[in-house]
C-alpha positions in Angstrom: -142.3 -55.7 35.8 -142.8 -54.7 39.4 -146.4 -54.7 38.2 -146.1 -58.4 36.5 -143.5 -60.0 38.8 -143.3 -57.8 41.9 -140.4 -56.5 44.2 -138.6 -59.9 43.8 -138.8 -59.3 39.6 -137.5 -55.6 40.3 -134.5 -56.4 42.9 -133.5 -59.2 40.1 -132.8 -56.9 37.6 -130.9 -54.2 40.2 -128.5 -57.3 40.8 -128.1 -58.2 37.2 -128.1 -54.1 35.9 -124.1 -53.9 36.7 -123.6 -57.0 34.1 -124.7 -54.0 31.4 -123.5 -50.9 32.6 -120.0 -53.1 32.6 -120.6 -53.9 29.2 -121.9 -50.0 28.3 -118.7 -49.0 29.4 -116.5 -51.3 27.1 -118.8 -50.8 24.1 -118.8 -46.7 24.7 -114.8 -46.4 25.2 -114.4 -48.6 21.9 -116.9 -46.7 20.4 -115.7 -42.8 21.5 -112.2 -43.6 20.9 -113.0 -45.6 17.3 -115.1 -42.5 16.3 -112.2 -39.9 17.1 -109.8 -41.8 15.0 -112.1 -42.0 12.8 -112.7 -38.5 12.5 -109.2 -37.6 13.2 -107.8 -39.8 10.1 -110.6 -38.6 8.2 -110.2 -34.8 8.5 -106.7 -35.1 7.4 -108.2 -36.5 4.5 -106.5 -40.8 5.2 -109.5 -42.2 4.3 -107.6 -45.8 4.2 -106.1 -45.0 7.9 -110.0 -44.3 8.9 -111.3 -47.3 7.7 -108.6 -49.4 9.4 -109.5 -47.7 12.5 -113.0 -48.7 12.6 -111.9 -52.5 11.7 -109.8 -52.6 14.8 -112.5 -51.1 16.5 -114.8 -53.6 15.4 -112.5 -56.0 15.9 -111.9 -54.9 19.6 -115.9 -54.6 20.3 -116.4 -58.4 19.0 -113.5 -59.7 21.3 -115.2 -58.0 24.1 -118.4 -59.2 23.5 -117.2 -62.8 23.4 -115.4 -62.2 26.3 -118.0 -61.2 28.2 -120.5 -63.2 27.0 -118.2 -66.3 28.1 -117.3 -64.8 31.4 -121.4 -64.2 32.1 -122.1 -67.7 31.2 -120.1 -69.5 32.7 -119.6 -66.9 36.5 -123.3 -65.5 36.5 -124.1 -67.2 40.0 -120.9 -65.8 41.5 -121.2 -62.5 39.2 -124.7 -62.1 41.0 -123.3 -62.9 44.7 -120.8 -60.4 43.9 -123.8 -57.7 43.1 -125.5 -58.8 46.3 -127.7 -61.5 45.0 -129.7 -63.1 47.7 -131.6 -66.5 48.4 -135.3 -64.8 47.4 -134.1 -63.0 44.6 -131.6 -65.7 42.6 -134.3 -67.7 41.0 -135.5 -64.1 39.2 -132.0 -63.1 38.7 -130.3 -66.3 37.2 -133.1 -65.8 34.7 -133.2 -62.9 33.2 -128.9 -62.6 33.9 -128.9 -65.5 31.2 -131.2 -63.8 28.5 -129.0 -60.5 29.0 -125.4 -62.3 28.8 -127.2 -63.7 25.6 -127.9 -60.2 24.4 -124.3 -58.9 24.9 -122.8 -59.3 21.7 -125.7 -57.6 19.8 -125.5 -54.9 22.5 -121.6 -54.0 22.7 -121.4 -54.3 18.5 -124.5 -52.4 18.1 -123.4 -49.7 20.5 -119.8 -49.6 19.1 -121.3 -49.6 15.5 -123.5 -46.5 16.5 -120.2 -44.5 17.1 -119.2 -45.2 14.1 -122.1 -44.3 12.5 -122.3 -40.4 14.3 -118.7 -40.1 13.5 -119.5 -40.8 9.7 -121.6 -38.3 9.5 -124.9 -39.4 9.8 -125.9 -39.0 13.4 -129.7 -38.5 12.5 -129.3 -42.6 11.2 -127.7 -43.4 14.7 -130.1 -41.9 16.8 -133.1 -43.4 14.6 -131.4 -47.0 15.4 -131.0 -46.4 19.1 -134.4 -44.8 19.5 -135.9 -47.9 17.5 -134.5 -50.3 19.5 -135.6 -48.5 22.9 -139.2 -48.0 21.6 -139.7 -51.4 20.3 -138.1 -52.4 24.1 -141.1 -50.3 25.1 -143.4 -51.8 23.6 -142.3 -55.7 24.5 -141.9 -55.3 27.4 -145.8 -55.6 28.6 -146.5 -57.9 25.4 -143.8 -60.7 26.6 -144.3 -60.3 30.7 -148.0 -59.8 30.7 -149.5 -61.0 27.8 -147.3 -64.1 27.4 -146.3 -64.5 31.1 -143.0 -64.7 30.9 -142.1 -62.6 33.8 -138.5 -61.0 34.3 -137.3 -63.5 31.5 -139.7 -61.6 29.3 -138.2 -58.2 30.0 -135.1 -60.2 29.3 -136.3 -61.1 25.5 -137.5 -58.2 25.2 -134.6 -56.0 26.0 -132.3 -58.4 23.9 -134.5 -58.4 20.7 -134.8 -54.7 21.2 -130.5 -55.1 21.2 -130.7 -57.0 18.1 -132.6 -54.9 15.9 -130.6 -51.6 16.8 -127.4 -54.0 16.2 -129.2 -55.1 12.7 -129.9 -51.4 11.9 -126.4 -50.2 12.4 -124.9 -53.2 10.3 -127.4 -52.6 7.5 -126.3 -49.4 7.4 
């Protein structure tokens, strides 16, 4: 982003970053809690309770995803101000932030499912789905930023597409 857009692009991503951190913390909370419950119930040979716990965790992840998406879409300008957005960064931060908010449900659900997959005894699959998304993001960033000349929005779309792929891989599991 720094090479393709400049310091304002980097500043915009930094202003939006707290939104991603909030989503990450909530998804990890759901994933870790759901995975711990699942592991305990599977250890007790209570498969139906384990399944119910996973379903509850997924339901909670869906609810949190919808809530954060809605808050982000409605209050993005105010959130950016809260996180220190300046007038110079505003255009870049709004463009980047809107796309990132669109991807929040995929990110939250993908991360929550990843925890369940690890607890189900498939840590290699969970790692592979995350690494696939990360590598895809690394590949798509320069294509979208430089080749397509999408700037910070290109970086955001690369991130969201990568999160969508991780989500799909985890749903397939």
